[in-house]
C-alpha positions as CSV (number, residue, x, y, z in Angstrom):
1,X,-106.4,77.4,-86.7
2,X,-104.0,79.5,-84.6
3,X,-104.9,81.7,-81.6
4,X,-102.6,84.7,-81.5
5,X,-104.2,86.2,-78.4
6,X,-107.1,84.9,-76.4
7,X,-108.9,86.6,-73.6
8,X,-112.3,85.8,-72.1
9,X,-114.0,83.5,-69.7
10,X,-111.8,80.6,-70.7
11,X,-111.9,77.6,-72.9
12,X,-114.6,74.9,-72.4
13,X,-114.0,71.5,-74.0
14,X,-116.5,68.9,-75.0
15,X,-116.0,67.1,-71.7
16,X,-116.7,70.2,-69.7
17,X,-113.2,71.1,-68.7
18,X,-112.9,74.8,-68.2
19,X,-109.6,76.5,-67.7
20,X,-110.2,80.0,-66.4
21,X,-108.8,83.0,-68.2
22,X,-106.0,82.1,-70.5
23,X,-103.6,84.8,-71.7
24,X,-100.9,83.7,-74.0
25,X,-98.7,85.4,-76.6
26,X,-98.8,82.4,-78.9
27,X,-100.1,78.9,-79.4
28,X,-98.2,76.3,-81.1
29,X,-100.2,73.9,-83.1
30,X,-104.0,73.8,-83.5
31,X,-106.5,73.2,-80.8
32,X,-109.0,70.6,-81.7
33,X,-112.0,70.0,-79.6
34,X,-114.0,67.5,-81.6
35,X,-112.8,64.8,-79.3
36,X,-112.2,64.6,-75.6
37,X,-108.9,66.3,-74.7
38,X,-107.0,65.5,-71.5
39,X,-104.9,68.4,-70.2
40,X,-102.9,66.2,-67.9
41,X,-99.3,66.8,-68.9
42,X,-98.3,70.3,-67.9
43,X,-94.4,70.4,-68.1
44,X,-91.7,73.0,-68.7
45,X,-92.3,72.8,-72.4
46,X,-96.0,73.8,-72.2
47,X,-99.3,72.1,-71.9
48,X,-99.6,69.1,-74.1
49,X,-102.6,66.8,-74.5
50,X,-102.8,63.2,-75.6
51,X,-104.2,64.4,-78.9
52,X,-101.3,66.8,-79.6
53,X,-102.6,70.1,-78.2
54,X,-99.7,72.3,-77.0
55,X,-100.2,75.7,-75.7
56,X,-97.0,77.8,-75.7
57,X,-94.5,77.5,-72.8
58,X,-95.0,77.6,-69.0
59,X,-95.3,81.4,-69.3
60,X,-98.3,80.9,-71.6
61,X,-100.7,80.3,-68.7
62,X,-100.7,82.9,-66.1
63,X,-103.2,83.6,-63.4
64,X,-105.7,86.4,-63.5
65,X,-105.2,89.5,-61.4
66,X,-108.5,88.7,-59.7
67,X,-109.4,85.7,-57.4
68,X,-111.5,84.5,-60.3
69,X,-108.4,83.3,-62.1
70,X,-109.2,79.6,-61.6
71,X,-112.8,79.6,-60.6
72,X,-113.9,76.0,-60.5
73,X,-113.4,72.8,-62.4
74,X,-115.9,70.5,-64.0
75,X,-115.8,66.8,-64.4
76,X,-113.5,64.3,-62.8
77,X,-110.8,65.8,-60.5
78,X,-108.5,63.0,-61.6
79,X,-107.9,64.8,-64.8
80,X,-105.5,67.2,-62.9
81,X,-103.3,64.5,-61.3
82,X,-100.3,65.4,-63.5
83,X,-100.3,69.1,-62.5
84,X,-97.2,69.8,-60.3
85,X,-96.5,72.6,-58.0
86,X,-94.0,74.1,-60.5
87,X,-96.9,74.6,-63.0
88,X,-99.0,76.7,-60.5
89,X,-96.3,78.8,-58.7
90,X,-98.6,81.4,-57.2
91,X,-101.3,79.1,-55.8
92,X,-102.5,80.2,-52.4
93,X,-105.5,79.6,-50.3
94,X,-107.5,82.3,-52.0
95,X,-107.4,80.7,-55.3
96,X,-109.3,77.7,-54.1
97,X,-112.4,79.6,-53.2
98,X,-114.9,76.8,-52.9
99,X,-115.0,73.1,-52.5
100,X,-112.4,70.9,-51.1
101,X,-109.2,69.2,-52.4
102,X,-108.5,65.7,-51.1
103,X,-105.0,65.0,-49.8
104,X,-104.2,62.8,-52.7
105,X,-104.6,65.8,-55.1
106,X,-101.9,67.9,-53.3
107,X,-99.4,65.2,-52.4
108,X,-96.6,66.9,-54.3
109,X,-97.5,70.5,-53.2
110,X,-94.4,71.9,-51.5
111,X,-94.7,74.3,-48.6
112,X,-92.8,76.9,-50.6
113,X,-95.7,77.1,-53.1
114,X,-98.0,78.5,-50.5
115,X,-96.2,81.7,-50.2
116,X,-98.9,83.8,-48.7
117,X,-102.4,83.7,-47.2
118,X,-103.8,81.0,-44.9
119,X,-105.3,77.6,-45.3
120,X,-108.4,76.9,-43.3
121,X,-108.2,74.1,-40.8
122,X,-111.1,72.5,-42.6
123,X,-108.9,72.3,-45.7
124,X,-106.2,70.3,-43.8
125,X,-108.1,67.2,-42.8
126,X,-110.0,66.3,-39.7
127,X,-109.2,67.7,-36.3
128,X,-109.1,71.1,-34.7
129,X,-105.9,73.1,-34.2
130,X,-105.5,74.8,-30.8
131,X,-102.8,75.3,-28.1
132,X,-103.0,71.7,-27.0
133,X,-102.5,69.9,-30.3
134,X,-100.4,70.3,-33.5
135,X,-100.5,68.7,-36.9
136,X,-97.7,66.1,-37.5
137,X,-96.0,65.4,-40.8
138,X,-97.9,62.1,-41.1
139,X,-101.2,64.2,-41.3
140,X,-102.2,63.2,-37.8
141,X,-102.8,65.5,-34.8
142,X,-100.5,65.2,-31.8
143,X,-101.1,66.6,-28.3
144,X,-98.4,69.1,-27.3
145,X,-96.0,67.4,-24.7
146,X,-95.9,68.8,-21.2
147,X,-93.1,71.3,-20.4
148,X,-89.6,70.4,-19.1
149,X,-88.5,71.3,-15.6
150,X,-84.8,72.3,-14.9
151,X,-83.8,71.9,-11.3
152,X,-81.1,74.3,-9.9
153,X,-81.4,76.4,-13.0
154,X,-78.6,78.8,-12.0
155,X,-76.4,80.9,-14.3
156,X,-73.4,79.0,-15.7
157,X,-74.6,75.6,-14.5
158,X,-74.3,73.0,-17.2
159,X,-77.5,70.9,-17.7
160,X,-77.6,67.1,-17.4
161,X,-80.3,64.4,-17.5
162,X,-81.9,63.1,-14.4
163,X,-83.5,59.9,-15.5
164,X,-87.0,61.4,-14.8
165,X,-89.2,62.4,-17.7
166,X,-89.4,66.1,-18.5
167,X,-86.8,66.9,-15.7
168,X,-83.2,68.2,-16.1
169,X,-80.6,69.1,-13.5
170,X,-78.4,72.2,-13.3
171,X,-75.0,70.9,-12.0
172,X,-73.3,73.2,-9.5
173,X,-70.0,71.2,-9.8
174,X,-70.0,71.5,-13.6
175,X,-70.0,75.1,-14.7
176,X,-69.0,77.1,-17.8
177,X,-69.0,80.9,-17.7
178,X,-68.1,81.3,-21.4
179,X,-64.4,81.2,-20.8
180,X,-63.7,78.5,-18.2
181,X,-65.1,75.0,-17.8
182,X,-64.9,73.9,-14.2
183,X,-65.5,70.5,-12.7
184,X,-65.6,70.0,-8.9
185,X,-65.8,66.5,-7.4
186,X,-65.5,65.1,-3.9
187,X,-66.0,61.4,-4.2
188,X,-64.5,60.2,-7.5
189,X,-60.9,59.1,-8.3
190,X,-61.4,60.1,-11.9
191,X,-63.4,63.4,-12.0
192,X,-62.6,64.0,-15.7
193,X,-62.9,61.0,-17.9
194,X,-62.5,61.0,-21.7
195,X,-63.3,57.7,-23.5
196,X,-62.7,57.4,-27.2
197,X,-63.3,54.4,-29.5
198,X,-61.3,56.2,-32.2
199,X,-57.6,55.3,-32.6
200,X,-54.7,57.7,-32.0
201,X,-56.7,60.2,-30.1
202,X,-54.8,63.0,-28.3
203,X,-55.6,65.6,-25.7
204,X,-54.8,69.0,-27.3
205,X,-54.3,72.3,-25.4
206,X,-54.1,75.0,-28.0
207,X,-53.3,78.6,-27.4
208,X,-53.9,81.1,-30.3
209,X,-52.2,84.3,-29.4
210,X,-49.4,86.6,-30.6
211,X,-48.1,87.2,-27.1
212,X,-45.1,85.6,-25.5
213,X,-47.2,83.2,-23.4
214,X,-47.4,79.5,-23.2
215,X,-50.2,76.9,-23.0
216,X,-49.9,73.9,-20.8
217,X,-51.4,71.5,-18.3
218,X,-51.3,72.4,-14.6
219,X,-51.7,70.0,-11.6
220,X,-52.5,71.7,-8.3
221,X,-52.5,70.1,-4.8
222,X,-54.1,71.9,-1.9
223,X,-54.0,70.9,1.7
224,X,-56.0,72.4,4.5
225,X,-52.8,74.1,5.6
226,X,-49.2,74.3,4.2
227,X,-48.2,71.5,1.9
228,X,-46.4,68.9,4.1
229,X,-42.9,67.6,3.4
230,X,-42.5,64.5,1.3
231,X,-46.1,64.6,0.1
232,X,-47.1,64.3,-3.5
233,X,-47.9,67.3,-5.6
234,X,-49.3,65.1,-8.4
235,X,-48.5,62.5,-11.0
236,X,-49.1,61.4,-14.5
237,X,-49.7,57.6,-15.0
238,X,-49.6,55.4,-18.1
239,X,-51.8,52.3,-17.8
240,X,-52.5,49.3,-20.0
241,X,-55.4,46.7,-20.1
242,X,-54.5,43.1,-19.1
243,X,-57.9,41.7,-19.8
244,X,-59.4,42.3,-16.3
245,X,-58.3,45.8,-15.4
246,X,-55.9,48.7,-16.1
247,X,-52.4,48.5,-14.6
248,X,-49.6,51.0,-14.5
249,X,-46.7,50.7,-17.0
250,X,-45.0,54.0,-16.3
251,X,-45.3,56.9,-13.9
252,X,-44.1,60.5,-13.5
253,X,-44.4,61.9,-10.0
254,X,-43.7,65.2,-8.3
255,X,-43.0,65.1,-4.6
256,X,-42.2,67.7,-2.0
257,X,-38.5,67.3,-1.3
258,X,-37.9,69.1,2.0
259,X,-40.3,71.4,3.9
260,X,-42.5,73.8,1.8
261,X,-42.9,77.4,3.0
262,X,-44.7,80.5,1.9
263,X,-44.1,80.9,-1.8
264,X,-41.6,78.1,-1.7
265,X,-42.6,74.6,-2.9
266,X,-39.4,72.5,-3.1
267,X,-40.1,69.5,-5.4
268,X,-38.5,66.7,-7.3
269,X,-39.5,64.7,-10.4
270,X,-39.5,60.9,-10.3
271,X,-39.7,58.9,-13.5
272,X,-40.6,55.2,-13.1
273,X,-40.9,52.4,-15.6
274,X,-42.2,48.8,-15.5
275,X,-39.5,46.2,-16.4
276,X,-42.2,43.6,-16.8
277,X,-43.7,42.9,-13.4
278,X,-46.6,43.8,-11.2
279,X,-45.3,47.3,-10.3
280,X,-43.1,50.0,-11.7
281,X,-39.5,50.8,-10.6
282,X,-37.9,54.2,-10.3
283,X,-35.5,54.8,-13.3
284,X,-34.7,58.5,-13.1
285,X,-34.9,61.3,-10.5
286,X,-34.3,65.0,-10.7
287,X,-33.8,66.5,-7.3
288,X,-35.0,69.8,-6.1
289,X,-31.5,71.3,-6.8
290,X,-31.4,69.9,-10.3
291,X,-29.2,66.8,-9.6
292,X,-30.1,64.0,-11.9
293,X,-29.9,60.4,-10.8
294,X,-30.2,57.4,-13.1
295,X,-30.9,54.3,-11.2
296,X,-30.0,56.4,-8.1
297,X,-32.7,58.0,-5.9
298,X,-30.2,60.2,-4.0
299,X,-28.0,61.9,-6.6
300,X,-25.0,63.8,-5.3
301,X,-23.8,65.3,-8.6
302,X,-25.3,67.0,-11.6
303,X,-25.5,63.5,-13.2
304,X,-25.3,60.5,-11.0
305,X,-25.5,57.1,-12.8
306,X,-25.5,53.8,-11.1
307,X,-24.6,51.1,-13.7
308,X,-23.2,51.2,-17.2
309,X,-23.7,54.0,-19.7
310,X,-23.2,54.2,-23.4
311,X,-22.6,57.7,-24.9
312,X,-22.3,58.1,-28.7
313,X,-21.7,61.8,-28.5
314,X,-19.3,63.9,-26.5
315,X,-18.9,64.1,-22.8
316,X,-17.3,67.5,-21.9
317,X,-16.0,68.7,-18.5
318,X,-14.0,71.6,-17.2
319,X,-10.2,71.7,-16.8
320,X,-10.0,70.4,-13.3
321,X,-6.8,70.2,-11.2
322,X,-4.8,67.5,-9.4
323,X,-6.9,67.9,-6.3
324,X,-10.3,68.3,-8.0
325,X,-10.2,66.3,-11.3
326,X,-12.5,66.9,-14.2
327,X,-13.3,63.2,-14.2
328,X,-12.9,61.5,-10.8
329,X,-14.2,58.6,-8.7
330,X,-17.2,59.4,-6.5
331,X,-15.9,60.7,-3.2
332,X,-12.2,60.7,-4.4
333,X,-11.9,64.0,-6.2
334,X,-8.1,64.1,-6.3
335,X,-7.8,60.8,-8.3
336,X,-8.8,60.9,-12.0
337,X,-8.3,62.9,-15.2
338,X,-7.9,66.6,-15.6
339,X,-6.6,69.1,-18.3
340,X,-3.6,71.1,-17.1
341,X,-3.3,73.2,-20.3
342,X,-4.8,73.5,-23.7
343,X,-4.5,70.2,-25.6
344,X,-2.9,68.5,-22.6
345,X,-4.4,65.5,-20.7
346,X,-3.2,64.3,-17.4
347,X,-4.0,61.7,-14.8
348,X,-3.4,62.1,-11.1
349,X,-3.7,59.8,-8.0
350,X,-3.9,61.2,-4.5
351,X,-3.5,64.7,-5.8
352,X,-0.2,64.0,-7.6
353,X,0.3,64.0,-11.4
354,X,1.2,60.6,-12.6
355,X,0.6,60.6,-16.4
356,X,0.8,63.5,-18.9
357,X,0.2,63.7,-22.6
358,X,1.4,67.1,-23.9
359,X,0.0,68.9,-27.0
360,X,3.0,67.8,-29.1
361,X,2.3,64.1,-28.4
362,X,5.0,63.7,-25.7
363,X,4.0,61.2,-23.0
364,X,5.4,61.5,-19.5
365,X,4.8,59.0,-16.7
366,X,5.6,59.4,-13.0
367,X,5.5,63.1,-12.5
368,X,8.3,63.5,-15.0
369,X,8.9,67.2,-15.4
370,X,11.8,68.4,-17.6
371,X,13.2,68.2,-21.0
372,X,14.8,64.9,-22.0
373,X,16.6,63.9,-25.2
374,X,13.8,61.6,-26.2
375,X,10.5,63.0,-24.9
376,X,7.9,60.9,-26.7
377,X,7.6,58.6,-23.6
378,X,9.3,59.5,-20.4
379,X,9.0,57.2,-17.4
380,X,10.2,58.5,-14.1
381,X,10.3,55.9,-11.4
382,X,9.8,56.8,-7.8
383,X,11.9,53.9,-6.4
384,X,14.2,51.0,-7.2
385,X,11.3,48.8,-8.3
386,X,10.0,51.2,-11.0
387,X,10.0,50.2,-14.6
388,X,7.9,48.6,-17.3
389,X,6.6,45.0,-17.3
390,X,5.4,43.1,-20.3
391,X,3.4,40.1,-19.0
392,X,3.1,37.0,-21.3
393,X,0.0,34.8,-21.4
394,X,2.1,31.6,-21.6
395,X,5.5,30.1,-21.4
396,X,5.6,29.5,-25.2
397,X,5.0,33.1,-26.2
398,X,7.5,35.8,-27.3
399,X,7.2,39.5,-26.5
400,X,8.7,42.4,-28.3
401,X,9.8,46.0,-28.1
402,X,10.3,47.0,-31.7
403,X,11.8,49.8,-33.7
404,X,10.1,50.1,-37.1
405,X,10.7,52.2,-40.2
406,X,7.9,50.7,-42.2
407,X,4.4,49.3,-41.7
408,X,5.2,45.9,-43.2
409,X,8.0,43.3,-43.2
410,X,10.9,43.6,-42.8
411,X,10.7,47.3,-41.9
412,X,8.3,46.9,-39.0
413,X,11.0,44.7,-37.3
414,X,14.0,46.8,-38.3
415,X,15.3,46.7,-34.8
416,X,14.3,45.9,-31.2
417,X,14.4,43.4,-28.4
418,X,12.7,40.1,-28.1
419,X,12.2,37.7,-25.2
420,X,11.4,34.1,-25.9
421,X,9.7,32.5,-23.0
422,X,10.1,29.0,-24.4
423,X,14.0,29.2,-24.4
424,X,14.3,32.1,-21.9
425,X,16.5,33.9,-24.4
426,X,16.9,37.6,-24.7
427,X,17.5,38.6,-28.3
428,X,18.6,41.9,-29.8
429,X,17.6,42.6,-33.4
430,X,19.3,45.0,-35.7
431,X,19.2,45.4,-39.5
432,X,15.9,43.4,-39.6
433,X,17.8,40.3,-38.1
434,X,18.4,38.8,-34.8
435,X,22.1,39.5,-34.1
436,X,22.8,38.9,-30.4
437,X,21.3,36.4,-28.0
438,X,21.7,36.1,-24.3
439,X,20.9,32.5,-23.6
440,X,19.4,31.1,-20.5
441,X,22.8,29.5,-19.6
442,X,24.4,32.9,-19.5
443,X,26.2,32.6,-22.8
444,X,26.3,35.5,-25.1
445,X,25.8,34.4,-28.7
446,X,26.6,36.6,-31.6
447,X,24.6,35.2,-34.5
448,X,26.2,37.3,-37.2
449,X,29.0,39.8,-36.4
450,X,32.0,40.4,-34.2
451,X,32.6,41.5,-30.6
452,X,33.9,45.0,-31.0
453,X,35.5,47.0,-28.2
454,X,34.6,50.5,-28.9
455,X,37.0,52.3,-26.5
456,X,40.7,51.8,-26.0
457,X,41.6,50.3,-22.7
458,X,38.5,48.2,-22.5
459,X,38.1,44.6,-23.3
460,X,37.1,41.3,-21.6
461,X,37.6,41.2,-17.9
462,X,38.7,37.9,-16.4
463,X,38.8,39.1,-12.8
464,X,36.2,36.5,-11.9
465,X,38.7,33.7,-12.6
466,X,41.3,32.6,-10.1
467,X,44.7,34.2,-10.2
468,X,47.9,32.2,-10.9
469,X,49.9,30.6,-8.1
470,X,52.6,32.8,-6.5
471,X,50.7,36.0,-6.9
472,X,52.1,39.0,-8.9
473,X,49.1,39.2,-11.2
474,X,49.1,42.6,-12.8
475,X,46.3,42.5,-15.4
476,X,43.2,40.4,-16.0
477,X,41.6,42.4,-18.8
478,X,41.8,41.3,-22.4
479,X,41.6,44.7,-24.0
480,X,43.1,44.1,-27.4
481,X,43.8,41.6,-30.1
482,X,45.6,42.5,-33.2
483,X,47.7,41.0,-36.0
484,X,49.6,42.7,-38.7
485,X,52.9,43.4,-40.5
486,X,55.6,46.0,-40.2
487,X,58.9,46.9,-41.9
488,X,61.9,46.1,-39.7
489,X,64.6,48.7,-39.1
490,X,68.4,47.8,-38.9
491,X,70.7,49.7,-36.4
492,X,74.5,49.7,-36.2
493,X,75.3,50.7,-39.8
494,X,74.6,53.9,-41.5
495,X,73.2,52.2,-44.6
496,X,71.4,48.9,-44.6
497,X,70.3,47.7,-48.0
498,X,68.1,44.6,-48.1
499,X,67.6,42.7,-51.3
500,X,64.4,43.8,-53.1
501,X,61.1,42.1,-52.4
502,X,59.0,41.7,-49.4
503,X,60.3,38.2,-48.7
504,X,63.8,39.7,-48.0
505,X,62.7,42.5,-45.6
506,X,59.5,41.7,-43.7
507,X,58.0,41.7,-40.2
508,X,54.8,40.5,-38.6
509,X,53.2,40.8,-35.2
510,X,50.4,39.4,-33.0
511,X,49.0,41.3,-30.0
512,X,46.8,39.6,-27.4
513,X,45.8,42.0,-24.7
514,X,49.1,43.5,-23.3
515,X,51.4,40.9,-24.9
516,X,53.0,41.5,-28.2
517,X,54.8,38.9,-30.3
518,X,56.8,40.0,-33.3
519,X,59.0,38.3,-35.8
520,X,61.3,39.5,-38.7
521,X,63.4,38.4,-41.5
522,X,66.0,40.5,-43.4
523,X,68.4,39.5,-46.1
524,X,71.0,42.2,-46.7
525,X,72.7,43.0,-49.9
526,X,75.0,45.2,-48.0
527,X,75.7,47.0,-44.6
528,X,78.0,50.0,-44.6
529,X,79.2,53.0,-42.6
530,X,78.8,54.3,-39.0
531,X,80.1,51.9,-36.5
532,X,77.4,51.8,-33.7
533,X,75.3,49.5,-31.5
534,X,73.7,46.7,-33.5
535,X,69.9,46.2,-33.2
536,X,66.6,45.4,-35.0
537,X,63.5,47.5,-34.4
538,X,60.5,49.2,-36.0
539,X,58.2,47.1,-33.9
540,X,54.5,48.4,-33.9
541,X,54.2,48.8,-30.1
542,X,56.5,50.2,-27.4
543,X,57.3,48.0,-24.4
544,X,56.0,48.7,-20.9
545,X,59.3,47.9,-19.2
546,X,62.8,46.5,-19.5
547,X,62.9,43.1,-21.1
548,X,66.0,40.9,-21.0
549,X,66.6,37.6,-22.8
550,X,63.3,37.7,-24.6
551,X,64.4,36.9,-28.1
552,X,64.9,33.8,-30.0
553,X,66.9,35.4,-32.8
554,X,70.1,35.5,-34.9
555,X,72.1,38.2,-36.6
556,X,74.5,36.5,-39.0
557,X,77.4,38.9,-39.0
558,X,80.9,38.4,-37.7
559,X,80.3,40.8,-34.8
560,X,77.8,38.3,-33.2
561,X,80.4,35.4,-33.2
562,X,81.0,36.1,-29.5
563,X,82.7,34.0,-26.8
564,X,79.8,34.4,-24.3
565,X,76.0,34.2,-24.7
566,X,74.3,36.5,-27.3
567,X,71.6,38.5,-25.6
568,X,68.7,40.5,-27.3
569,X,67.6,43.2,-24.9
570,X,64.6,45.7,-25.0
571,X,64.5,48.7,-22.9
572,X,61.4,50.4,-21.3
573,X,59.2,52.3,-23.7
574,X,61.3,51.1,-26.7
575,X,60.2,49.3,-29.8
576,X,63.6,47.6,-30.8
577,X,65.9,45.0,-29.4
578,X,69.7,45.5,-29.0
579,X,72.5,43.0,-29.2
580,X,74.6,42.4,-26.1
581,X,77.0,39.7,-24.9
582,X,78.1,38.6,-21.5
583,X,81.6,39.8,-20.6
584,X,84.3,38.2,-18.5
585,X,83.3,40.2,-15.5
586,X,79.7,38.8,-15.5
587,X,78.1,41.9,-17.0
588,X,76.9,42.6,-20.5
589,X,78.5,44.6,-23.2
590,X,77.0,46.2,-26.3
591,X,77.9,44.7,-29.7
592,X,78.8,47.3,-32.2
593,X,79.4,47.0,-35.9
594,X,83.1,46.9,-37.0
595,X,83.0,47.1,-40.8
596,X,81.0,46.9,-44.0
597,X,79.2,43.6,-44.6
598,X,77.4,42.0,-47.6
599,X,75.2,39.0,-48.2
600,X,74.3,38.6,-44.6
601,X,70.9,38.1,-42.8
602,X,69.0,38.3,-39.5
603,X,65.7,36.7,-38.3
604,X,64.1,36.2,-35.0
605,X,61.0,36.5,-32.7
606,X,60.5,38.7,-29.7
607,X,57.7,38.6,-27.1
608,X,57.2,41.5,-24.8
609,X,54.4,43.3,-22.9
610,X,53.0,46.7,-23.5
611,X,50.9,49.2,-21.5
């Protein structure tokens, strides 16, 4: 059987359940009433019974438009224990017209389900509602607590507890006007105290504005009159806990430096740190004029450092002058470093330039102004003790001044000078080798090479040696040494024809200083023509004066077979010897040729001096 539309006083089952007026568009499944049916499961899918009765969906049961929608119930109230608030959405007090519902039957009734009307006090349990009591959530009645008293209830005072029940206190020293929180205290060292148990907490002052303004923290110090000199304006401390209390690790102070005046508060900043002791020590100070002192409480310059400093960047200064150096000793401004021109560096002492490095790399020492042939390093000495000293660390060391044309051996020792402290020898190096050595005995040792006199007229001077007995010394300089050959020349005949070959017409010579020794040998094939003074010449040097009887020689011709002594004579500035003989009067006479000769010879040696 199917009910397509049911209207009327309701449906009464065999066990006397009556469900008001039911209006439904459809019923799913039959309704059987031959047995007891329990309408206990009202869910979103409809009303189902234990015997399979299902009536439509939740929209299938609606309330009547009159208060008689659900009139009463019959039988045991426990039959409705499964009915939830969601299945009777429009239940209000008017729908329960008579009787009472125990609390256990409306345990799950939400307050939102009583959308209108009132519930009589009698329907809410025992007790009477009035201005002195109220119903608690646990269904018990509670007396209304007495009112709270606020002492000093003044505008902008913040409220704090007093420790007395129902009493609060308006704090006159703690105010907030909607813009500014103000705390005033007179007897606490720490009027504003923030304690956090959360790590990495920060105090943040944030300004949210588009204007060119800045947020910050301001410390103000007010005296009864003008702020006194040398009094603190304020400080910021950093403290740590040692197990028994907080102790200061670092400190930033601001102190009046000088005497304040109207709209004039001279102040410095002092930064102190704790090196690991009971108190902090001043580390840095900025004076009222902006002078910075590190480990110096009375700085006199823009940066005044006492102790060492390491700077990994650049330190830049102005040009400076000799009297006011860019980098100078404290209190001695005219001694230090300055920059006389672009890319030039100079050092001065006492206001006088002593050292200069020019932009081209030239180094000048000793106020050396001018253009020298070699300008890379110019040392100008102020007195007879000026110079360069190379100090050795020990008596077995050697020190060098080198001339290099390469960065490795042998070029990096191409030339130079060396001093050996173990032998006290001064050594000159050239061509990568040690050539000359001045020994500690005073000897000059030429290791490989000759002693060359570069200019004529110079040589070895022996003036330090004693002169010969009798006086008359006219030269003590050994200025030349030379050996060689020459071709002799025959005088007295117009034609002199030696036999061919060097062994028949040769000459040789040795010169030591101003003394020349020559020798000759000539073997003639023939002598002919021109009867004149006989002589032998062609010597390589001219004589310095007249020389008589200086020859050990012979001329094997009939003309030399004289009665008296044969004499070879050399005149001044001449380079030949002439043959003379003593005559009967004690003088000398020239020997002239008297005819043609053949197969004759001459040889001899002559020693003479030259200029």
